[in-house]
N, C-alpha and C positions, 0 to 999 in steps of 0.2 A: 800430822802433827797439831797436836793441841793449843788452844790460844791460852795468852799468858793473862789471866784473870785481872790483876793489878792494873795492866793498861786500859782496862776500861772503867768509864765511869757511869755509876747509876743512881738515879734521885728517884724518890716515891714522893710525890704530890699529895698534900693533905686533901684539898680541894679542886675542884674542876676548874675553878677560877685560877689557883694557882699554877695548872697544867698549862693552862692558855697564855698564863703572863709569861711562863718559861719559853713557849713555842715564839710569841710576840717578840720577845727581848732577842732572843739569839734563832733567828729562823734558819730551818736546815741543819743548825749544830745539834739538836736534839731530838732523837727519834722514840716515839712512844711504843710501847709494846704492853698486851695483854697477858694471854696466857703462857706466850712464849713458846709454844711448840714447835714451830719452825726455825724461831731464833737460836733454839738451844741445839739444833741438829749443827747449824753454822758454826756456833759456837765449838762445839766439841771438836768440829773437825779442823780449828783453825781458819775458816773462811768467813768469819764476820768482820766486814771491812769497818763499819761503822763503828765509834769508838764512846759514844755519848747517848746514854737511853735515860728514859724515865717510864716507869711502870705506871698502867692506869687501872690497873686491878683493883686498886681501893674505891675507885671513884662511884660513888653512888648514883650519880647523875647520869651513869651510862649503862646502869642496870635494869631490870624489870621487863615483864611483858604485860600491854596493856591492851584492851580493845573496847570498841565501841561500834556505833552503828556501821559506820563506813571503811573502818582499817581495822587490821592488828598490827601493833606496835612493837618492835622488839629490839632493847638496849644494845647498843653495841657489845656489852660484857656477856650478852646472854649466849650460854656454853651450847654444846651440841648436845648433851644430857638433858638440858631444861627444854632446848627445842622438842624434844622426841617425849619428853613428859607432859608438855601443855596439852590438856585437851583439846583447845581451839585449834593448836596448831595441827593436831592429830586429824581432825575431823574434817578442818577445810582447806589445808596446805600440807598433802600428804608427801609432797614432792619434798618439800624442804626436810620431812622427818626422815624420809627415804635417803636421802643426801647426807644428813648428820648422823645417821648408823652407819654409813659407809665411811666416814672420815676416821682413818687410824683405829688405836686400840681404845679400851674402855677410858684406860688414863688419859687418853689424848682429848678424848670425848668430854670426862669431865672439867679438864681445865682450858681446850680450847677453847675461841670463841667466834660466834659470826662476824663481828666485825674484823677480829685478825683473819678471817679468812679473806674478806672482801680485799684490806688493805696490804695483804701481803702479795695480793695481785697475779696470782699464778695463773694462767690458762689453763692449769691442770685441777685446779680448785673443784670441790665437789658439791658445795653449796651454790656457788654464783648461777651455773644454768637453771637451778630452781628458782632464784630469784628474778631471774629474765623471765622465765615464763610466767611469773606470778606478778607481773608489772612492779617489781620493789621500786621504792624511793628510799633515797637515804638523807639524812640530816646531818649537815656538817657545821661545827659550831667555831666561833674564833671570838676573840675579844671585840670584834667589830660587828658580831651580830650571828644570826643564824641564817642558815638557805637550805631549803630542801632540792634534791637533783633526780632527775629521772636516773635509775642504775643502769638504765640502756644508755652506751654512750661514757659511763663515769670511766671505763679502762681505756684509755688513749693509745696504748701499745704495751708492748710486753714490760710487767713490772712498773707501769707507769699510768697515773691517774688524773683526774681532774682537781684533786684534792690542792688547796693553797697552803703553802709552808708553813701559817699560821692556825691552821684547821685541824681540828680531831671528826673522826667521825662519831656521832653521838647517839643515832638512833636507824633503825631500818623500818620502814612501814608498809605493810602490803594490803590493797585494797581486796575488801571480801565480795565473794562472786557468788552467784547462785549455784545452788548445791548439786546440780545435775553436772556440772563438769566432769570431765573423764582425765583420768590422769595416768602417766607411765614415767618411770625414771630405771635407768638401766647405766650400771658402771661397768667398763671393761676393762681389767688388769691384769697383771701377770699372775697375781693369785685371788681367791675370794676375798681375803681381807688384808688390810693394812697396806694395800699397795697404792702407788700413784698411778691414776687412770691413763689409760691410751686413748679412749673417747668417752665421754660422759656425753648421754642423752637426756635431757628431760622435755617432756611435751605433756600440752594438755589441750583439751578441745571440748568444745560445746557442741552436741549432735541431737539434731531433732528431725524426725522423719527421714532417719537415712543419710542425711544431708548434714557435712560439718560446717554450723553455722559461722564458729569462730575457731581459731587453731592458735597455739603457741607452740615452737619450737627453740629449743637452746641447744647448744652443746660446748664441752670442754674438750681441751686437749687436741684441736683439729685447726686452731689460728694461733696468731702471736695474743689474744685476749677470748676471752669467753663470750662467744658468739651467738647472737639470735639469726636464726634462718628465716627472714622475711621473704624471701623470694619463694621459697619452698613451701612456707605457710599460704601463699598466695595462690599456689596452685591447688593446695587442697581445700582454701575457704570457698565456702557456697557450694560444694559439689559433693555430690555420693562419692565414697570411698571404694572407687572400683579397680580392677587390677590395670586398668590402662591409666586412670588418675595417679595410682600408686608407682608406677613405673616413670610415669613425667615428673613426680616429685623426686624419685631417687636420681634421676638426670641431672634436675637443676639444682641438687643437694651436691652433687661432686663439683658442679661449677661454682657454687657459693662458698665453699669451705678451702683452706689453703694449708692440710697438714704439712708436716715437715718430718724427714728421717731424723731420728735420735738413738740416744740409747735404750729407751725403750720400747720403740715399736720403729714401722715404715710409713712413709706417707701412703703407700698403696695399701697396707693393711688396715689403716684408719680410714680411706676413701670407703673400703669393702665394708668395714666394721660400720662405719656410720650410716651407711645405705643399709644394710641389713638391722640396723637399728629402727631405722624410719619405716621401714616395711613392716616392721613386728608392731609397730608403735600404730600404724595405718591400720593393720589387720585387726588390732584390739578393738579398734572404732568402729570398726563394719561388722563384728558380730554380734 
């Protein structure tokens, strides 16, 4: 059953201030959208419950990629294609490029946005694990002002976040790191392309003298929210990556994630794949 288009109301604010005024005046009445790649799927299926939307696609305040000595900052409207094409992102944040390349078709990559991937709040999204590994921060803006939050903890449950009803996501910033971090990204789905992930794994580590001095691991599709594997990181951090350490890390990961059975896969399969990806990541550090 397809949606009845005249039953929906759409506005296109000319400025960020106009968009924020709309949210402040009628909180929870109007829902923002950017590329609309997820929204259009629900609309076509007749399963889009919200009726009043406004587009942020023309708001230049939400665009651009900037870099300084400490951070790389991406506007919320940065597309997956723009992520892949930016030289600084390619060089310093390759996990984000890998995730952007795995997201949907070329058409989706040209239109879909990093901010939209965050705000859609799907635990199966491709870019959030990479953002968690890179200790991303997000900027929320409203008529009351702006605030920066750690991305870790922004998702509070399935499809829920810490954003207030009068706020918009304006930007994402990534702290720049030493060049000698090692990076690993894998998405496991039904197909090699244009598939929702069954398990998504992102990892990065600083290895010196065969010891993992620092480690970041994040997974998608294994919990109600995209998840940092903090306890598993602790097993690896400060240790040489031996077979015994890898075995302990795998057992820790099983206790840390809570996958479910659903239409795409089973909890048992997700647990096994997550362990295998962790082992592959660890072995790449030990090589």
